[in-house]
C-alpha positions in Angstrom: 82.9 58.8 82.9 84.9 62.0 82.7 87.9 63.7 84.1 89.0 67.3 84.6 92.5 68.7 84.9 92.4 70.1 87.9 112.3 103.8 76.1 112.6 106.2 75.1 114.1 109.5 76.4 110.8 111.1 77.3 109.7 108.1 79.3 113.0 107.6 81.1 113.4 111.2 82.0 109.9 111.5 83.2 110.2 108.5 85.4 113.3 109.9 86.9 111.7 113.3 87.4 108.6 111.6 88.9 110.8 110.0 91.5 109.2 106.7 90.8 112.2 104.8 89.4 111.8 101.3 90.9 114.3 99.1 92.6 115.6 95.9 91.1 113.6 94.2 93.9 109.9 93.7 93.1 106.8 93.4 95.2 104.0 91.1 94.2 100.5 90.3 95.3 100.0 87.8 98.2 97.3 87.1 100.7 97.3 89.2 103.8 99.7 87.5 106.1 101.3 88.5 109.4 104.8 89.9 109.5 106.8 88.9 112.5 110.1 90.3 111.2 110.5 92.8 108.3 113.0 91.5 105.8 112.9 94.4 103.3 111.6 97.6 104.8 111.8 99.5 108.1 109.2 98.4 110.6 108.3 102.0 111.3 109.5 104.6 108.8 109.7 107.5 111.3 111.4 105.5 114.0 114.0 104.1 111.6 114.8 107.5 110.2 115.5 108.7 113.8 118.0 105.9 114.4 115.9 103.2 116.1 116.7 100.6 113.5 116.5 97.3 115.4 118.3 94.2 114.3 119.9 94.7 110.8 118.7 92.4 108.1 121.0 91.9 105.1 117.9 91.6 103.0 116.8 95.1 103.7 116.6 97.3 100.6 119.6 99.4 100.0 117.9 102.7 100.8 117.2 101.2 104.2 120.7 100.0 104.8 122.0 103.4 103.9 120.2 104.9 106.8 121.2 102.0 109.1 124.9 102.7 108.3 124.5 106.3 109.3 122.7 105.4 112.5 125.3 102.8 113.6 128.1 105.3 112.9 126.5 108.1 114.9 125.5 110.2 111.9 121.9 111.1 112.7 119.7 112.6 109.9 118.6 116.1 110.2 114.8 116.7 110.6 114.6 117.5 106.9 116.5 114.4 105.9 114.3 112.2 108.1 111.3 113.5 106.3 113.0 112.9 103.0 113.9 109.3 104.0 110.3 108.6 105.0 109.1 109.9 101.6 111.6 107.7 99.8 110.3 104.6 101.6 106.7 105.6 100.9 107.6 105.8 97.2 109.7 102.7 97.2 107.6 100.3 99.2 104.1 101.7 99.0 104.5 102.9 95.4 103.3 106.4 96.4 104.2 109.1 93.9 106.3 111.3 96.2 105.2 114.4 94.4 101.6 113.5 94.0 100.4 115.6 96.9 102.4 118.7 95.7 100.9 118.3 92.2 97.4 118.0 93.5 97.9 121.1 95.6 99.4 123.0 92.7 96.6 122.1 90.3 94.0 123.1 93.0 95.8 126.4 93.5 95.8 127.1 89.8 92.1 126.2 89.5 91.2 128.5 92.4 93.2 131.3 90.8 91.4 130.7 87.5 88.0 131.0 89.1 88.7 134.6 90.0 88.4 135.4 86.3 86.1 132.7 84.9 83.6 132.4 87.7 80.8 130.5 85.9 82.9 128.3 83.6 83.3 124.6 84.3 86.7 123.9 85.5 88.9 122.0 83.1 89.9 118.3 83.7 93.7 118.6 84.0 95.7 115.4 83.6 99.5 115.8 83.8 100.8 112.5 82.3 101.3 112.0 78.6 102.1 108.9 76.6 105.2 108.9 74.5 104.6 108.5 70.7 101.3 106.8 71.3 102.8 104.0 73.5 101.3 102.7 76.7 104.1 104.3 78.7 103.1 107.6 80.3 105.4 110.3 81.6 105.0 113.4 83.7 104.6 116.2 81.3 103.4 119.1 83.4 105.1 119.2 86.8 103.7 121.0 89.9 105.9 124.1 89.3 104.1 124.8 86.0 100.8 125.3 87.9 102.4 127.2 90.8 104.1 129.6 88.4 100.9 130.1 86.3 98.9 130.9 89.5 101.5 133.4 90.5 101.6 135.0 87.1 97.8 135.2 87.0 97.7 136.8 90.4 100.2 139.4 89.3 98.3 140.2 86.2 95.0 140.6 88.1 96.7 142.9 90.6 98.2 145.1 87.8 95.3 145.0 85.2 92.2 143.7 87.1 89.8 141.4 85.2 90.5 143.1 81.9 90.0 141.7 78.4 93.7 141.2 78.2 93.8 139.1 81.4 90.9 137.0 80.1 92.8 136.5 76.8 95.9 135.5 78.8 93.8 132.9 80.8 92.3 131.4 77.6 95.8 131.0 76.2 97.0 129.4 79.4 94.1 126.9 79.2 95.3 125.9 75.8 98.9 125.4 77.2 97.7 123.1 79.9 95.4 121.1 77.5 98.6 119.7 76.0 99.7 118.1 79.3 98.0 114.8 78.5 96.9 115.0 74.9 96.5 117.6 72.1 98.6 120.0 70.1 96.9 123.3 70.9 99.0 126.4 70.4 97.8 129.9 71.3 97.6 132.4 68.6 100.2 135.1 68.3 99.4 138.3 70.2 97.9 141.1 68.2 100.3 143.7 66.8 98.7 146.4 69.0 98.6 144.3 72.1 100.3 145.5 75.3 103.9 144.6 75.8 103.2 142.4 78.9 100.7 140.4 77.0 103.1 140.0 74.0 105.9 138.8 76.3 103.5 136.4 78.1 102.0 135.1 74.9 105.5 134.3 73.5 106.2 132.2 76.6 102.8 130.5 76.4 103.3 129.5 72.8 106.8 128.1 73.6 105.4 126.2 76.6 102.5 124.8 74.5 105.0 123.5 71.9 107.0 121.9 74.7 104.0 120.1 76.3 102.8 119.1 72.9 106.3 117.5 72.3 107.1 119.9 69.4 110.7 120.2 70.7 112.3 122.0 67.7 109.6 124.7 67.8 109.9 124.9 71.6 113.6 125.3 71.4 113.4 128.1 68.8 110.8 130.0 70.9 112.8 129.6 74.2 116.0 130.8 72.4 114.2 133.9 71.2 112.8 134.6 74.7 116.2 134.1 76.4 117.6 136.8 74.1 114.8 139.3 74.8 116.2 141.6 77.4 112.8 142.9 78.6 111.0 139.6 78.8 110.1 138.6 82.3 110.5 135.0 81.1 114.1 135.4 79.9 115.9 133.6 82.8 113.4 130.8 82.9 113.7 130.2 79.2 117.5 129.7 79.6 116.8 126.9 82.1 114.0 125.4 79.9 116.3 125.2 76.9 118.3 122.6 78.9 115.2 120.7 79.6 114.3 120.7 75.9 117.8 119.4 75.1 117.3 116.5 77.6 113.9 115.7 76.1 115.6 115.5 72.7 118.3 113.2 74.1 121.0 115.8 73.4 122.7 115.3 76.7 126.1 116.9 75.8 124.3 120.1 74.8 122.2 120.0 78.0 125.3 119.5 80.1 127.0 122.5 78.6 123.9 124.7 79.2 123.4 123.5 82.7 127.1 124.1 83.7 126.8 127.6 82.2 123.6 128.1 84.2 125.3 127.1 87.4 128.1 129.5 86.8 125.7 132.4 86.3 124.8 134.2 89.5 121.9 135.8 87.8 120.3 132.3 87.4 120.7 131.3 91.1 117.0 130.6 91.4 117.5 127.7 89.0 120.7 126.3 90.4 119.1 123.5 92.5 117.0 122.4 89.6 120.0 122.5 87.3 122.0 120.4 89.7 119.3 117.7 89.7 119.3 117.7 85.9 123.0 117.4 85.8 122.8 114.4 88.1 120.3 112.8 85.7 122.9 113.2 82.9 125.6 111.8 85.1 123.3 108.9 85.9 123.2 108.1 82.2 126.8 109.0 81.1 129.0 109.0 84.2 127.3 106.6 86.7 130.6 106.0 88.6 131.3 109.6 89.1 127.7 110.3 90.3 127.9 107.3 92.6 131.1 108.7 94.2 129.6 112.1 94.7 126.3 110.8 96.1 127.9 108.3 98.5 130.0 111.1 99.9 127.0 113.4 100.3 124.8 110.8 102.0 127.2 110.3 104.9 128.0 114.0 105.5 127.0 115.3 108.9 126.2 118.8 107.8 122.9 117.8 106.1 121.9 117.4 102.5 119.3 119.7 101.1 118.6 117.4 98.2 118.6 114.2 100.3 115.4 112.8 98.9 116.6 112.7 95.3 120.2 111.9 96.2 119.1 108.8 98.2 116.9 107.6 95.4 119.6 108.1 92.7 122.1 106.4 94.9 119.9 103.4 95.4 119.2 103.2 91.7 122.9 103.3 90.9 123.6 100.4 93.3 120.8 98.4 91.7 122.6 98.9 88.3 125.5 97.1 89.9 123.5 94.1 90.9 123.9 90.8 89.0 120.6 89.4 87.9 119.3 87.5 84.9 119.7 89.2 81.6 122.7 91.3 82.4 126.4 90.8 81.6 127.5 89.4 85.0 131.2 90.2 84.5 130.5 93.8 83.5 128.2 94.4 86.4 130.6 92.7 88.9 133.3 95.0 87.6 131.1 98.1 88.2 130.3 96.8 91.7 134.0 96.5 92.5 134.6 100.0 91.3 131.7 101.3 93.4 133.0 99.5 96.5 136.5 101.0 96.0 135.0 104.5 95.8 132.8 104.3 98.9 132.9 102.6 102.3 129.1 102.9 102.6 128.7 101.0 99.3 131.3 98.5 100.2 129.4 97.9 103.5 126.0 97.4 101.8 127.3 95.0 99.2 129.3 93.1 101.8 126.2 92.7 104.0 124.2 91.5 101.0 126.9 89.2 99.6 126.4 85.4 99.8 130.0 84.6 98.8 132.4 83.0 101.3 134.8 85.9 101.3 132.2 88.4 102.6 133.0 87.5 106.3 136.8 87.8 105.9 136.4 91.1 104.1 134.1 92.5 106.8 136.4 91.3 109.5 139.4 92.8 107.9 137.6 96.2 107.5 136.6 96.1 111.2 140.0 95.2 112.5 141.5 98.0 110.4 139.4 100.8 111.8 137.2 99.3 114.6 134.2 100.9 112.8 130.9 99.7 114.5 129.2 99.2 111.2 131.9 96.7 110.1 131.6 95.0 113.5 127.9 94.4 112.8 128.7 93.2 109.3 131.3 90.8 110.7 128.8 89.5 113.4 126.1 89.0 110.7 128.5 87.0 108.5 130.4 85.0 111.2 129.8 81.4 111.9 131.8 81.5 115.2 134.4 83.9 116.6 135.3 84.6 120.2 136.8 87.9 119.2 133.6 89.1 117.8 131.5 87.8 120.7 133.7 89.9 123.1 133.5 93.0 120.9 129.8 92.7 120.3 129.1 92.3 124.0 130.8 95.6 124.7 128.5 97.6 122.4 126.7 100.2 124.6 122.9 99.7 125.0 122.2 103.2 123.7 123.9 102.5 120.4 121.9 101.9 117.3 124.1 98.8 116.8 123.1 97.2 120.1 120.1 95.1 118.9 122.1 93.7 116.0 125.1 93.0 118.2 123.0 91.4 120.9 121.3 89.1 118.5 124.5 87.9 116.8 126.4 87.6 120.1 123.8 85.2 121.3 123.7 83.4 118.0 127.4 82.9 118.0 127.4 81.7 121.6 124.9 79.1 120.6 127.0 78.1 117.6 130.0 77.7 120.0 128.0 75.5 122.3 127.9 78.1 125.1 124.2 77.7 125.6 124.2 78.8 129.3 126.0 82.0 128.5 123.6 82.7 125.5 120.6 82.0 127.7 121.8 84.3 130.4 122.7 87.0 127.9 119.4 86.9 126.1 117.4 86.9 129.4 119.3 90.1 130.3 118.4 91.8 127.0 114.8 90.6 127.0 114.3 91.5 130.6 115.5 95.1 130.2 112.3 97.1 129.6 114.3 100.3 129.0 115.8 99.0 125.8 114.1 100.4 122.7 113.7 97.1 120.9 111.0 97.0 118.2 108.6 94.2 117.6 110.6 92.7 114.7 113.7 92.5 116.8 111.8 91.2 119.8 110.5 88.3 117.7 114.0 87.5 116.5 115.3 87.4 120.0 112.4 85.2 121.1 113.3 82.8 118.2 116.9 82.5 119.5 115.6 82.0 123.1 113.1 79.3 121.9 116.1 77.3 120.8 117.4 77.4 124.3 114.2 76.4 126.0 115.0 74.2 129.0 111.4 73.1 129.8 107.8 73.2 128.7 107.2 76.5 130.5 110.0 78.2 128.5 108.9 76.6 125.2 105.3 77.7 125.6 106.4 81.3 126.5 108.9 81.8 123.6 106.9 79.9 121.0 104.3 82.7 121.0 104.9 85.8 118.9 103.1 89.0 118.2 102.8 90.1 114.6 104.1 93.6 113.8 101.8 94.1 110.8 99.8 92.3 108.2 100.6 92.6 104.5 99.0 91.4 101.3 101.9 92.6 99.1 105.1 91.0 100.5 105.8 94.0 102.8 105.0 96.6 100.2 101.5 97.5 101.4 100.6 97.0 105.0 96.9 96.5 105.8 95.2 99.6 107.1 93.0 98.6 110.0 92.1 102.2 110.8 89.8 102.4 107.8 86.1 102.0 108.6 84.5 98.8 107.4 82.2 99.3 104.5 80.3 96.3 103.3 82.1 93.0 103.7 85.0 93.0 106.1 87.8 91.5 104.1 90.2 91.8 107.1 87.9 90.0 109.5 90.4 87.2 110.1 93.4 89.5 110.3 91.5 91.9 112.6 90.9 89.0 114.9 94.5 88.0 115.1 96.0 91.5 115.4 96.4 91.3 119.2 96.7 87.6 119.5 99.8 85.5 119.9 100.7 83.3 117.0 103.2 80.6 116.0 106.0 81.6 113.7 107.6 78.9 111.5 110.3 78.0 114.0 107.8 76.9 116.6 105.6 75.0 114.2 108.7 73.3 112.8 109.6 72.0 116.2 106.1 70.9 116.9 105.5 69.2 113.5 109.0 67.7 112.9 110.9 67.1 116.1 108.2 66.5 118.7 106.7 63.0 119.2 103.1 62.4 120.1 103.9 61.7 123.8 105.6 65.1 124.1 102.9 66.9 122.1 100.4 65.7 124.6 102.2 67.4 127.5 102.7 70.6 125.4 99.0 70.8 124.4 97.8 70.4 128.0 100.1 73.2 129.3 97.9 75.8 131.0 99.7 78.9 129.6 98.3 78.5 126.1 95.4 80.8 125.1 92.4 78.8 124.0 92.8 79.8 120.3 96.2 78.2 120.2 95.2 75.2 122.3 92.5 74.6 119.7 95.1 74.1 117.0 97.3 71.9 119.3 94.5 69.5 120.4 93.2 69.2 116.8 96.6 68.3 115.4 97.4 65.8 118.1 94.1 64.0 117.6 94.6 64.0 113.9 98.1 62.7 114.1 97.0 60.0 116.6 94.4 58.8 114.2 96.9 58.7 111.3 99.4 56.9 113.4 96.8 54.4 114.8 97.4 55.6 118.4 93.8 54.8 119.4 94.3 55.4 123.1 95.7 58.9 122.6 93.0 59.7 120.0 90.3 58.6 122.5 91.9 60.7 125.2 92.0 63.9 123.1 88.5 63.5 121.5 86.7 65.3 124.4 89.3 68.1 124.2 88.8 68.5 120.5 85.0 68.7 121.2 85.7 71.3 123.9 88.0 73.6 122.0 86.4 73.1 118.6 82.6 73.2 119.3 81.9 72.6 115.6 83.2 69.1 116.0 81.6 68.3 119.4 78.8 66.0 118.0 81.3 64.3 115.6 83.7 63.7 118.5 80.9 62.2 120.6 80.1 59.8 117.8 83.8 59.0 117.5 84.1 58.3 121.2 81.0 56.2 121.3 82.0 53.9 118.5 82.3 50.3 119.7 85.5 49.2 118.0 88.8 50.6 116.9 87.8 50.1 113.3 84.5 51.9 113.8 86.2 54.8 115.4 88.7 55.0 112.6 85.9 55.3 110.0 84.1 57.9 112.2 87.4 59.8 112.1 87.5 59.5 108.2 83.9 60.8 108.1 84.8 63.8 110.2 87.9 64.5 108.0 85.8 64.3 104.8 83.2 66.7 106.2 85.8 69.2 107.6 88.6 70.3 105.3 90.0 72.4 108.1 91.2 69.3 110.0 95.0 69.0 109.9 97.6 66.8 111.6 100.0 69.7 111.7 100.1 72.9 113.8 99.6 75.9 111.5 101.8 78.9 111.4 100.6 82.5 111.8 96.9 83.1 111.6 96.2 79.8 110.0 93.6 78.7 107.5 91.3 81.5 106.5 88.2 79.6 105.3 85.4 78.3 107.6 86.3 75.0 109.3 83.8 72.9 107.3 84.2 74.8 104.0 86.4 74.1 101.0 89.1 76.7 100.7 89.3 77.8 97.1 93.1 78.0 97.2 93.5 74.4 98.3 94.3 75.0 101.9 92.4 71.9 102.7 93.4 69.0 104.9 97.2 68.5 104.6 99.9 68.1 102.0 102.9 65.8 101.5 105.3 68.5 102.8 103.3 69.9 105.7 105.4 68.4 108.4 108.0 71.2 108.5 108.4 71.3 104.8 110.3 68.0 104.8 107.7 65.6 103.3 107.2 63.8 106.6 110.8 62.6 106.7 111.7 64.4 109.9 115.2 65.1 108.4 116.2 68.7 108.9 118.0 70.7 106.3 121.7 71.2 106.9 121.2 74.9 107.7 118.3 74.4 110.0 119.0 74.9 113.7 117.8 72.1 116.0 115.8 72.8 119.1 117.5 72.7 122.5 118.2 69.1 123.7 117.3 70.3 127.2 113.7 70.6 126.0 113.6 67.7 123.6 116.0 64.8 124.2 117.7 62.9 121.4 115.5 60.0 122.1 112.3 62.1 121.7 113.5 63.6 118.4 114.4 60.1 117.2 110.9 58.9 118.1 109.4 61.9 116.2 111.5 61.0 113.2 110.1 57.4 113.3 106.5 58.7 113.6 107.1 61.1 110.6 108.6 58.3 108.6 105.5 56.2 109.2 103.3 59.2 108.2 105.3 59.5 105.0 103.6 56.4 103.6 100.2 58.2 103.9 101.2 61.0 101.5 98.8 64.0 101.5 95.3 64.3 102.8 93.4 63.9 99.5 95.1 60.5 98.6 94.8 59.3 102.2 91.1 60.1 102.4 90.5 58.4 99.0 92.2 55.2 100.2 90.5 55.1 103.6 87.1 55.7 102.1 87.6 52.8 99.7 88.6 50.7 102.7 85.5 51.8 104.5 83.4 50.9 101.4 85.0 47.4 101.4 84.5 46.8 105.2 81.2 48.4 106.0 79.3 48.2 102.7 75.9 48.8 104.4 76.8 52.1 105.9 74.2 54.6 104.6 76.8 57.4 104.6 79.0 55.7 102.1 77.6 57.4 98.9 78.2 60.8 100.4 81.6 59.7 101.8 82.7 58.6 98.3 81.4 61.9 96.8 83.4 63.8 99.4 86.5 61.7 98.8 86.4 62.6 95.1 85.9 66.2 96.1 89.0 66.0 98.3 91.1 64.9 95.2 89.9 68.1 93.5 90.4 70.6 96.3 93.2 69.0 98.4 96.9 68.9 97.6 97.7 66.7 94.6 100.6 64.5 93.5 101.1 62.1 90.7 99.1 59.4 92.5 96.0 61.6 93.0 94.4 60.9 89.6 94.5 57.2 90.1 93.0 57.5 93.6 90.3 59.9 92.4 89.3 57.5 89.6 89.1 54.5 91.9 86.7 56.3 94.3 84.7 57.7 91.4 84.3 54.2 89.8 83.2 52.7 93.1 80.6 55.3 93.6 79.2 55.0 90.1 79.2 51.2 90.0 77.7 50.5 93.4 75.4 53.5 93.9 73.8 54.1 90.5 71.0 56.7 90.5 72.0 57.7 94.0 71.8 61.5 94.5 75.5 61.6 95.5 76.4 59.7 92.4 74.6 62.3 90.3 76.4 65.1 92.1 79.7 63.5 91.1 80.0 63.7 87.3 83.8 63.9 87.2 86.9 62.4 88.7 90.0 64.6 88.8 93.4 63.8 87.3 96.6 65.2 88.6 99.0 67.4 86.5 101.7 64.8 86.0 103.4 63.6 82.8 102.0 60.4 81.3 103.8 57.3 82.4 105.2 55.3 79.4 
């Protein structure tokens, strides 16, 4: 008998320059699941950047809310800003290095230029990231501009001097420079005393750059200083800029700030002003975050356009993340910074108010709206309000062509429902949903359907509004959306998702109503409604038959057995055996046999695209049978959470919901599927000891305790079934296939 229990400156600066600084929010791996409403990112990056923002979610990331604020206030992005916003979101949500394409193109350009001189030589493998002091953290050492400038310099030298020995020597030295991008300490030799002046000037610069990429910062500084003081050097102006970069790499921010301000004041260095301004922002980010925040917040809402919008939006978002309270930071200090940020910028105040969960967020938003009648503050007030006639009237007057309209419409209807004005809410929503001219995206459409579902007056309306279309599928919590355009090579890992892309599905609100609030008698009428597609009716008839079996409603289980066989052909023979059983007891054990053989059988209606594994196969992630908490997440009690909205009482009466609660209370005694099947198989073994299927049934019941949901009683149930199999069926093949019983991960009982 056995049992098994089931930074450094270089790194920071490089990350900032790579534009890959991450938000305080994190994305993690998940199975591919449908997204009905995006809670973090824009549904469509391009549409959102153009002002089609849909219903605002307080949980959107702050870079997204920044653009939403502009759209609501009638401050559209320029075409260049739209492109920059899309690049930001690609970097933030999809973890794309925003400069990767430019770097690849720059390196390819350099290699193409190089081949004009060294036609037959194998091209070098250029890697641009280098680790800092041997650590595992890598930073961008050689940016795209380095390769662009090198290609231009080589082209100029070839034009002036053709493929001479000096040009070839220049190229060999440049190869040494770029060999330091990822590893190495190669430094070109000094130019010969009799070398031409242009080669001497270029070699001085190449040696300085080689030291810089090799992280020999003192040597690089001395070399760049000499070049900057050499009047005839073509690299004199660039060297002045690079001296500031050296100072930053060395962590000498005050020196770097002085140099950059001097550079900005020098008209001769106008070519480097934009780059210098970005480096100054980096220094402010470290030394004067509040000053930088104030400047960026003002720039991001200016109507004239921001030529540095990409970096400004990223830096602004990162600054706001520094003012977020989370584990491991001094909450009082961060809260004080947040308050100062809010005082300096209405944009920031609006974002933090939207995302606040404190009781004063609503009163603050309302006061700001009443003060200036700003539409963004009206939306914030609507989002935070529990009920307010004043806001309902104001929200109802928002023009349909306003970016604020979808948000206002949703919250007007929500507040009307909260005030008990269900007829008005129903009429209002029907007007919005019936207007085909309104640019409402899929996420917003699903949210409006969810509100309308709560107001369903009859079965027809319930069936219509319970069905939702997924906007996308994601395996990374909205970070990476599944790409269905890729050709399938080998096994199609998106086979299930591909099947459900164009199908209607149940979101969690519909399954909560079906699983928690609807009694069997009403479920019967719902399942038989003709408007369901067959793939959803399949789920409904299965769950009703299963629930009827669990609740000992023999008549309803018999009535639905043919429907289960019709819509689930894999169960047709089993359902025929069930229907042909002579007694209620025999039928019950036929049902247990079917459950043991088919882990996909569930007494609850599943959300989204449902269980991924084959119906009769064990799912390796324990999505088998049912769990204690499958009935709406309430452990079969039927008691809603305080914040959970009830379905309309015109669709479900109080008496029907009370009957559903009684049925769920009875189901609560059955716990999860694994324990239930173990107990019922033991009862079967006690009452029909001569059934030839019993050894296999006992084996399958032990299997259920391994792969089904477990609780603290599962170990005892597993051992009881295991002992019965091993005592009564020694040397049986199924006994030999069952070498273990499975304990649950619970503390030992004293």
